C-alpha positions in Angstrom: 32.1 5.6 76.6 32.5 4.7 80.2 34.9 7.7 80.6 33.1 9.9 79.5 30.3 9.3 82.1 32.7 9.1 84.6 34.0 13.0 83.3 30.2 14.1 83.5 29.4 12.9 86.7 32.8 14.3 88.1 31.4 17.9 87.0 28.3 17.1 89.3 31.0 17.2 92.2 30.8 19.8 94.6 34.0 22.3 95.3 33.4 24.9 97.6 29.8 24.9 97.2 30.0 24.8 93.8 30.0 22.2 91.7 33.4 21.8 89.0 31.4 22.4 86.2 30.2 25.9 87.6 34.2 26.5 88.6 35.5 25.5 84.8 32.3 28.1 83.5 33.5 30.6 86.0 37.4 30.0 85.0 36.6 29.9 81.4 34.3 33.3 81.7 37.7 35.0 83.4 39.9 33.8 81.6 38.0 34.9 78.6 37.3 38.9 79.6 41.2 38.8 80.0 42.1 37.8 76.6 39.2 39.6 75.2 40.4 43.2 76.7 44.1 42.3 75.8 43.1 41.7 72.1 40.7 44.7 72.0 44.3 46.7 73.7 46.5 45.8 70.8 43.7 46.4 68.1 42.5 49.6 69.6 46.3 50.7 69.8 47.3 49.5 65.8 43.7 51.3 64.5 44.5 54.4 66.2 48.2 54.5 65.2 47.7 53.2 61.4 48.7 55.7 59.0 45.5 54.7 57.1 43.1 57.0 59.0 43.1 60.5 57.9 44.1 63.0 59.7 44.5 61.6 63.4 43.5 64.5 66.3 45.1 65.1 69.6 42.3 62.8 70.5 43.0 59.8 69.3 46.7 60.3 70.1 45.4 60.7 73.7 43.6 57.7 73.4 47.1 55.9 72.5 48.2 56.4 75.5 44.7 56.0 77.7 44.8 52.3 76.1 48.3 51.5 76.4 48.0 52.7 79.9 45.5 49.9 80.7 47.0 47.1 82.9 45.6 43.2 82.3 46.6 42.5 86.2 43.7 45.0 86.9 41.8 43.4 84.7 41.9 39.9 86.0 40.4 41.4 89.1 37.7 42.8 87.4 37.0 39.7 85.6 36.9 38.0 88.4 33.2 40.2 89.4 31.9 38.4 86.2 33.0 35.4 86.9 31.7 35.3 90.2 28.1 35.5 89.1 28.1 31.6 88.3 29.2 30.8 91.7 27.6 30.6 94.9 29.6 32.4 96.8 29.0 33.6 100.4 28.1 37.0 101.6 31.4 37.8 103.0 33.2 36.3 99.8 31.4 38.4 97.8 31.6 41.5 99.9 35.3 41.4 99.6 35.6 40.6 96.1 32.6 43.5 95.4 35.7 45.9 97.2 38.6 44.4 95.1 37.1 44.7 92.1 36.0 48.3 92.9 39.1 49.4 94.3 41.2 48.1 90.3 38.4 50.0 88.8 39.5 53.2 90.3 43.1 52.5 89.8 42.3 51.7 86.1 40.5 54.9 85.7 43.2 56.9 87.7 45.5 55.1 85.1 43.5 56.3 82.0 43.2 59.6 82.8 46.5 60.6 84.6 47.8 59.0 81.2 45.7 62.0 79.0 46.8 64.3 81.5 50.8 63.3 81.0 49.7 63.2 77.0 47.8 67.0 77.2 50.6 68.5 78.9 53.7 67.1 77.0 51.9 68.1 73.9 50.8 71.9 75.2 54.8 72.2 76.3 56.2 71.4 73.0 53.6 73.7 71.5 54.3 76.1 74.2 57.8 76.3 73.6 57.5 77.4 70.2 55.8 80.5 70.7 54.7 81.1 74.7 57.2 80.5 77.0 55.1 81.7 80.3 52.9 78.7 79.7 55.3 76.2 79.1 57.1 77.2 82.7 53.8 76.7 84.6 52.5 73.4 82.6 55.2 71.1 84.7 53.6 72.3 87.8 50.1 72.5 86.9 50.6 68.5 85.7 52.0 68.1 89.2 48.8 69.7 90.7 46.5 67.4 88.4 48.1 64.6 89.6 48.1 65.2 93.0 44.4 66.2 92.8 43.6 63.2 90.6 44.8 60.5 93.5 43.5 62.1 96.1 40.3 62.2 94.8 40.9 58.5 94.1 42.6 57.3 97.0 39.3 58.8 99.1 36.8 56.9 96.5 39.0 53.9 97.9 38.8 54.4 101.4 35.3 54.8 101.7 34.7 52.0 99.4 36.2 49.9 102.0 34.0 51.0 104.8 36.6 53.2 106.1 35.0 57.2 107.5 37.0 59.6 104.9 35.7 62.7 107.0 37.3 61.3 110.6 40.2 60.2 108.3 40.8 63.4 107.0 40.5 65.2 110.9 42.6 62.5 112.0 45.1 63.3 109.5 45.3 66.9 110.6 47.8 66.6 113.2 49.6 64.2 111.5 50.4 66.1 108.5 52.1 69.3 110.9 54.2 66.8 112.1 55.4 65.6 108.3 55.4 69.1 107.5 57.9 70.5 109.5 60.1 67.4 108.9 60.0 68.0 104.8 59.6 71.9 105.4 62.5 72.3 102.6 61.2 69.9 99.9 57.9 72.0 100.8 59.5 75.4 101.1 60.9 74.4 97.3 57.7 73.3 96.1 55.6 76.6 96.8 58.7 78.5 95.6 57.9 76.7 92.7 54.5 77.7 92.6 55.5 81.3 93.4 57.5 81.4 90.2 54.5 79.7 87.8 52.6 82.3 89.3 54.2 85.8 89.4 56.4 85.0 86.4 60.0 86.1 87.9 61.2 84.5 84.7 60.2 81.5 82.0 62.1 79.0 80.3 64.2 80.7 77.6 65.1 83.8 79.8 68.5 85.4 79.8 69.2 85.8 83.8 72.0 86.4 85.9 72.0 85.1 89.9 74.9 86.4 91.7 77.7 85.9 90.2 76.4 83.3 87.8 74.8 83.8 84.8 73.2 81.7 81.7 69.4 81.0 80.4 66.5 78.8 82.0 66.1 75.6 80.3 63.8 73.7 83.1 61.1 75.1 86.0 60.5 71.8 88.0 59.3 71.5 91.8 62.8 71.5 93.6 65.2 73.1 91.3 65.7 75.6 88.4 68.1 74.4 86.0 70.2 76.8 84.2 72.9 76.4 81.2 75.6 78.8 82.3 77.2 81.3 79.2 80.1 78.6 79.4 78.9 76.0 79.0 77.8 74.0 82.1 74.3 73.5 83.5 73.8 74.8 86.7 71.3 73.5 89.1 69.7 76.1 91.7 66.9 75.3 94.6 63.5 77.5 93.8 63.9 78.8 97.3 67.7 79.9 97.2 66.9 81.5 94.0 63.6 83.7 95.2 66.3 84.8 97.5 69.2 85.8 95.6 69.3 89.0 93.5 68.3 88.1 89.9 68.7 89.8 86.6 66.5 88.9 84.0 67.8 90.7 81.0 65.4 88.8 78.1 63.0 91.6 79.9 65.1 94.3 78.7 63.5 96.6 76.7 66.3 99.1 75.9 69.7 98.9 76.9 71.8 101.8 78.8 75.1 102.4 77.6 77.8 105.1 79.8 81.2 105.5 78.1 83.6 107.8 79.7 87.0 108.9 78.4 89.5 111.9 79.6 91.0 114.3 77.1 95.1 115.8 78.3 94.8 118.5 80.1 96.7 120.2 77.2 94.1 121.0 75.2 92.6 124.4 74.9 89.8 125.7 76.6 88.0 126.9 73.1 88.6 122.8 71.5 87.4 120.8 74.9 84.6 122.9 74.8 83.8 121.4 71.1 83.9 117.8 72.5 80.5 117.0 73.7 78.8 118.4 70.7 81.4 116.0 68.8 80.4 112.8 71.2 76.7 113.6 70.5 77.3 113.9 66.7 79.5 110.5 66.2 76.2 108.7 68.7 73.6 110.0 66.7 74.7 108.7 63.7 74.5 105.1 64.9 71.3 103.1 63.9 68.8 102.2 66.9 70.7 104.7 69.3 68.8 107.5 71.2 70.9 109.5 72.6 71.0 110.8 75.9 73.4 113.3 76.6 77.4 114.0 76.6 79.2 116.9 79.4 82.4 117.2 80.6 82.0 115.4 84.0 85.2 116.1 86.0 88.5 117.6 86.2 90.7 114.8 87.3 94.3 114.8 88.4 95.8 115.0 85.1 92.5 115.0 82.4 88.9 116.5 81.6 86.8 113.8 81.6 83.5 113.6 79.7 80.8 111.3 79.9 78.6 109.5 77.1 75.2 107.9 78.0 72.9 106.7 75.2 70.5 104.0 75.3 70.3 101.0 72.5 66.8 100.7 71.3 67.2 96.9 70.8 68.7 95.1 73.6 70.5 92.4 71.8 73.8 91.6 73.3 75.7 91.7 69.5 74.1 94.5 68.7 74.8 96.7 71.2 78.7 95.6 71.5 78.7 96.4 67.4 77.3 99.8 68.4 79.6 100.7 71.2 82.6 99.6 69.3 81.5 101.5 66.1 81.2 104.4 68.9 84.2 104.3 70.4 86.4 104.0 66.8 84.0 107.0 65.4 85.8 108.8 68.6 89.5 108.0 67.8 88.9 109.0 64.8 87.1 112.5 65.4 89.6 112.8 68.2 92.8 112.4 65.8 91.1 115.2 62.9 90.6 118.0 65.4 94.0 117.1 66.7 92.7 116.0 70.3 94.8 113.5 72.3 93.7 110.7 75.6 94.7 111.2 78.9 95.6 107.7 80.1 96.5 106.4 83.6 100.0 107.9 84.8 101.8 110.9 84.4 100.8 113.4 81.4 103.4 115.0 79.4 103.8 118.3 81.2 104.7 116.2 84.6 106.9 114.2 82.4 109.0 117.0 80.8 109.0 118.7 84.6 110.3 115.2 85.7 113.0 114.9 82.9 114.1 119.1 83.3 114.6 118.3 87.2 116.4 114.9 86.4 118.6 117.1 84.1 119.1 119.5 86.8 120.3 117.1 89.1 123.0 115.5 86.7 124.4 119.2 86.3 125.0 119.1 90.1 126.0 115.6 90.1 128.7 115.9 87.7 130.3 118.9 89.1 131.0 116.8 92.6 131.8 114.3 91.0 135.3 116.1 89.6 137.3 116.1 92.1 136.9 112.4 92.8 138.0 111.9 89.3 141.2 113.9 90.0 142.0 112.1 92.9 
């Protein structure tokens, strides 16, 4: 019994302006708040993620992300405010504690908003990749801009709460900002190039492009680089600023594909037969599906052949279809020429030139044979 009285009397002992009993109560309140927040966090996550909820919405999933982003070490600072209500502290200490609690609360609110923003960007990107690839391309830049604005606002609120003149600070940072911009101008150049790609959309995720001698499909447009899956399989990484300076071809946006074919016919072909070749070529091309015939002409008289040019348009830009049609046209020309008795002319001497060369070689042989006879007699 005496021990109990001694313990109770020790609670009345003054420790830093407050009885020991008040300190124990304050610590208990602080710990209780932390434990309650931790328990509520776990319960909310399990409840929102449980399969018993019917038709969970995107808001439920966003709330899970926000609840998961709750930091207990920030809750500890916030609990100090409620615990301090049971203590008599000096005005200076209370002022410092109020600032700490406000900063912790602002940081936690920023984490909640940032988590929900990340969730919105991730889900929107997945949905956009299935339908609107242009929107998927712009989401990464919008996410960066959104987070940048969010934490800039939070920083200004925190500095204002700490008693710093934000207006004067922003003005004083102007000169420093110029120096920083000069130091990181390459990074800023890529960043603004990324925004340019998002706004102007010269290409989007999924487009098939050719940059200089490299070709592939766009996989990701980041803040500094763009990643392209090359046709040969490897990943190509381009700096955004360099990419916009290059001559870029976007084959995904091709509506029609123009095809030009040239072929040479032997000079030995009769003029009447040569006159029928353009119509023959046009008939072969127009017989193909998804083709719009443009023209077929005798283009030039080359060194040893009649040169014809065929121009037609593929109404579907699909590359496999283009190659299938090209193959069908070429095979049709081979069969049509074979039936009409028209011969192709290939690089090298013509048949007339070969015959003339053979005749000349024979004459030389005869002359040479007469001159060799006296030697043989020797």
